[in-house]
C-alpha positions as CSV (number, residue, x, y, z in Angstrom):
1,M,185.1,-106.7,126.1
2,N,184.4,-109.7,128.3
3,K,182.9,-109.6,131.8
4,Q,186.3,-109.9,133.5
5,Q,187.7,-107.0,131.5
6,T,184.6,-104.9,132.2
7,G,185.0,-105.6,135.9
8,E,188.6,-104.7,135.9
9,A,187.9,-101.4,134.1
10,G,185.1,-100.6,136.5
11,E,187.4,-101.1,139.5
12,K,190.0,-98.8,137.9
13,R,187.3,-96.1,137.4
14,E,186.2,-96.3,140.9
15,K,189.6,-95.2,141.9
16,A,190.0,-92.7,139.1
17,K,188.6,-89.1,139.1
18,R,185.4,-88.8,137.1
19,P,186.2,-86.9,133.9
20,L,184.4,-83.6,133.0
21,I,181.6,-83.7,130.5
22,I,182.4,-81.0,127.9
23,G,179.6,-80.1,125.5
24,H,181.1,-79.5,122.0
25,R,179.5,-76.3,120.7
26,G,176.9,-76.9,123.3
27,A,175.1,-80.1,122.5
28,A,175.7,-80.0,118.8
29,G,174.4,-83.5,118.1
30,E,171.0,-82.5,119.2
31,A,170.7,-78.7,118.7
32,P,172.2,-76.1,116.3
33,E,175.8,-75.7,117.1
34,N,177.0,-72.6,119.0
35,T,173.5,-71.3,119.7
36,L,172.0,-70.4,123.1
37,A,169.6,-73.3,122.6
38,S,172.5,-75.7,122.2
39,F,174.3,-74.3,125.3
40,Q,171.2,-74.5,127.4
41,L,170.6,-78.1,126.3
42,A,174.1,-79.0,127.3
43,A,173.6,-77.5,130.7
44,D,170.3,-79.3,131.1
45,Q,172.0,-82.6,130.2
46,G,174.5,-82.1,133.0
47,C,177.7,-80.8,131.3
48,D,180.5,-79.5,133.5
49,M,181.9,-77.3,130.7
50,V,180.9,-76.1,127.2
51,E,183.3,-75.6,124.3
52,L,182.6,-72.8,121.8
53,D,184.4,-70.9,119.0
54,I,184.8,-67.1,118.6
55,H,185.4,-64.6,115.8
56,L,185.4,-60.9,115.8
57,S,182.8,-58.8,114.0
58,A,183.4,-55.5,112.1
59,D,182.4,-53.6,115.2
60,D,184.8,-55.7,117.4
61,K,182.2,-57.8,119.1
62,L,183.1,-61.4,120.2
63,V,180.7,-63.5,118.2
64,V,180.2,-67.2,118.9
65,C,180.5,-69.2,115.6
66,H,182.8,-72.0,114.4
67,D,183.4,-70.7,110.9
68,A,184.8,-67.4,109.8
69,S,181.6,-67.0,107.7
70,L,177.9,-67.4,108.3
71,D,177.4,-69.5,105.2
72,R,177.3,-73.0,106.6
73,T,175.3,-72.6,109.8
74,T,172.9,-69.7,109.0
75,T,170.5,-68.5,106.4
76,Q,172.9,-65.6,105.5
77,A,176.3,-65.4,103.8
78,G,179.3,-63.3,104.6
79,L,182.4,-63.1,106.7
80,I,181.8,-62.3,110.3
81,R,184.7,-59.8,110.3
82,S,183.1,-57.8,107.5
83,M,179.7,-57.4,109.2
84,D,178.6,-55.6,112.3
85,Y,176.8,-57.5,115.0
86,E,173.4,-56.0,114.3
87,A,173.5,-57.6,110.8
88,I,174.9,-60.9,112.1
89,S,172.2,-61.1,114.7
90,K,169.5,-61.1,112.0
91,A,170.8,-64.4,110.5
92,D,168.8,-67.5,111.4
93,A,171.2,-70.0,112.9
94,G,168.7,-72.6,113.8
95,S,166.5,-73.7,110.9
96,K,169.2,-75.4,108.9
97,F,169.5,-77.8,111.8
98,A,165.7,-78.2,112.4
99,E,162.7,-76.1,111.9
100,A,162.0,-76.2,115.7
101,F,165.1,-74.1,116.2
102,R,164.1,-71.3,113.8
103,G,165.0,-67.9,115.2
104,Q,168.2,-69.0,116.9
105,R,171.2,-66.8,116.1
106,A,174.9,-66.6,116.5
107,P,175.2,-65.1,120.0
108,L,177.7,-62.8,121.6
109,L,180.2,-64.4,123.9
110,E,178.8,-62.4,126.8
111,E,175.4,-63.9,126.3
112,V,176.7,-67.4,126.8
113,Y,178.4,-66.4,130.0
114,A,175.2,-64.8,131.2
115,L,173.1,-67.8,130.2
116,L,175.1,-70.5,132.0
117,S,175.3,-71.1,135.7
118,E,178.6,-70.0,137.2
119,H,179.6,-73.6,138.0
120,I,179.8,-74.4,134.3
121,Q,183.2,-73.7,132.9
122,I,183.6,-72.3,129.4
123,N,186.3,-73.4,126.9
124,V,186.7,-70.6,124.4
125,E,188.4,-71.6,121.2
126,A,190.1,-68.7,119.5
127,K,190.1,-69.2,115.7
128,D,192.0,-66.1,114.5
129,S,193.9,-63.2,116.1
130,Y,192.7,-60.8,113.5
131,N,196.0,-59.0,113.7
132,G,195.8,-58.7,117.4
133,A,192.3,-57.2,117.6
134,L,190.8,-60.4,119.0
135,D,193.6,-60.6,121.7
136,E,192.7,-57.1,122.9
137,A,188.9,-57.7,122.8
138,L,189.2,-61.1,124.7
139,D,191.5,-59.5,127.3
140,A,189.0,-56.8,128.0
141,F,186.2,-59.3,128.1
142,L,187.9,-61.7,130.5
143,Q,188.9,-58.9,132.9
144,Q,185.2,-58.5,133.9
145,P,184.4,-60.0,137.3
146,G,183.7,-63.7,137.4
147,R,184.9,-64.5,133.9
148,M,188.6,-65.4,134.0
149,E,188.3,-68.1,136.6
150,R,185.7,-70.1,134.7
151,T,187.5,-69.9,131.3
152,I,190.0,-71.9,129.4
153,V,191.1,-70.5,126.0
154,S,192.2,-73.1,123.5
155,S,193.5,-72.8,119.9
156,F,195.3,-74.6,117.2
157,D,197.4,-71.4,116.9
158,H,199.8,-71.9,119.8
159,K,201.6,-68.6,119.2
160,L,198.3,-66.9,119.7
161,L,197.9,-68.7,123.0
162,A,201.4,-67.6,124.1
163,R,200.6,-64.0,123.4
164,L,197.3,-64.2,125.3
165,K,199.2,-65.8,128.3
166,A,201.7,-63.0,128.2
167,R,198.9,-60.5,128.3
168,M,196.9,-62.4,131.0
169,P,199.3,-64.5,133.2
170,E,196.3,-65.9,135.1
171,L,194.6,-67.2,132.0
172,R,194.3,-71.0,131.6
173,I,195.4,-72.0,128.1
174,G,194.8,-75.3,126.2
175,L,196.7,-76.6,123.2
176,L,194.5,-77.9,120.5
177,Y,196.1,-80.3,118.0
178,A,195.2,-82.9,115.5
179,A,198.5,-84.6,114.9
180,S,199.6,-87.6,116.9
181,L,202.5,-86.0,118.8
182,I,205.3,-88.1,120.2
183,A,205.4,-86.4,123.5
184,P,202.6,-83.9,123.9
185,A,203.4,-83.0,127.6
186,A,207.0,-82.3,126.7
187,Y,205.8,-80.2,123.8
188,A,203.6,-78.2,126.2
189,G,206.8,-77.6,128.2
190,L,208.3,-75.8,125.2
191,M,205.6,-73.1,125.3
192,G,207.6,-71.0,127.8
193,S,204.5,-70.5,129.9
194,D,202.2,-72.8,131.9
195,V,199.8,-74.9,129.8
196,F,196.7,-75.9,131.7
197,S,195.4,-78.5,129.3
198,L,195.9,-80.5,126.1
199,H,193.1,-80.9,123.6
200,P,194.1,-83.6,121.2
201,H,191.9,-85.4,118.6
202,Y,190.8,-88.5,120.5
203,S,192.3,-90.9,117.9
204,G,195.8,-89.5,118.5
205,I,196.4,-90.2,122.2
206,D,197.2,-93.2,124.3
207,A,197.6,-94.1,128.0
208,E,201.3,-93.0,127.9
209,D,200.3,-89.5,126.8
210,T,197.8,-89.1,129.6
211,A,200.1,-90.5,132.2
212,E,202.9,-88.1,131.2
213,A,200.4,-85.2,131.2
214,A,199.3,-86.1,134.7
215,K,202.9,-86.1,135.9
216,A,203.2,-82.6,134.5
217,N,199.9,-81.5,136.1
218,I,198.4,-80.9,132.7
219,A,194.7,-81.9,132.0
220,V,193.8,-83.9,128.9
221,Y,190.5,-83.1,127.1
222,P,190.2,-85.0,123.8
223,Y,187.8,-84.0,121.1
224,T,185.2,-84.8,119.5
225,V,184.0,-88.1,121.0
226,N,180.5,-89.5,120.4
227,E,180.6,-93.3,120.4
228,E,180.4,-95.5,123.5
229,Q,183.4,-97.6,122.6
230,D,185.5,-94.4,122.3
231,F,184.2,-93.1,125.6
232,L,185.2,-96.4,127.3
233,A,188.7,-96.4,125.7
234,L,189.3,-92.8,126.9
235,L,188.1,-93.7,130.4
236,D,190.6,-96.5,130.5
237,M,193.3,-93.8,129.7
238,Q,192.0,-91.7,132.6
239,V,191.5,-88.5,130.6
240,D,190.4,-85.5,132.6
241,G,187.5,-84.6,130.4
242,I,185.8,-85.6,127.1
243,I,184.5,-83.1,124.5
244,T,181.3,-84.5,122.9
245,D,178.4,-83.5,120.8
246,F,176.2,-85.6,123.1
247,P,176.8,-84.6,126.7
248,G,173.6,-86.4,127.8
249,R,174.9,-89.6,126.3
250,L,178.2,-89.3,128.1
251,K,176.6,-88.4,131.4
252,Q,174.5,-91.6,131.3
253,L,177.6,-93.7,130.7
254,L,179.6,-91.9,133.5
255,D,176.6,-92.3,135.9
256,K,176.7,-96.1,135.3
257,Q,180.5,-96.2,135.8
258,W,180.7,-94.0,138.9
259,G,177.1,-93.9,140.1
260,N,174.9,-90.8,140.2
């Protein structure tokens, strides 16, 4: 990119709204994903929102973990749905990332809400409905004071999102997708209920997609973006937020573009 192009992009960004910094599984590039340490680091680095994943334990607790099993991220093995939370909480979710994080665990969703300041939004990715049990548990959880208004629930399972929206009309839902859709904003219109945001893989969107979403009053939060050239390309598309493993890295770039 030459100086003239950089200047032109900078002028555009001065007029554009600064996108949200969304910490992917906290600050997963620098701390063990989906742990309280990772979420705290993302907050310390200036994120506006964190993204996390939930599953349901055997005793119907909402557990924050990306995978359905503990195998990859902890020192224990087993499906989360087949274990009660007392057993899950004994698994070390930190030392596989780095010894300094030994003792971290897969937290309960309520612990993340309690940890983070109320101004930090939370993007909850629902991985599985568990035959409707997760729908019920998440509904009950979000009805507690101060939770619904700071939450976006996203999923690759768009039928699950439609059911959740029917249960909770005030819920903000976000469509996760990996395919390069021809008209994502138009697809969102087929849901039969208001869609708050689109969560595409960053490689599958273009400026036309973001422009059409803006016309439909739908936010665009692409995932998972970690390199400067990709940040810059998305800024040119005027996305509404960027999901990243390195929220501190993104904040430094945005501060340069918009000023502190």
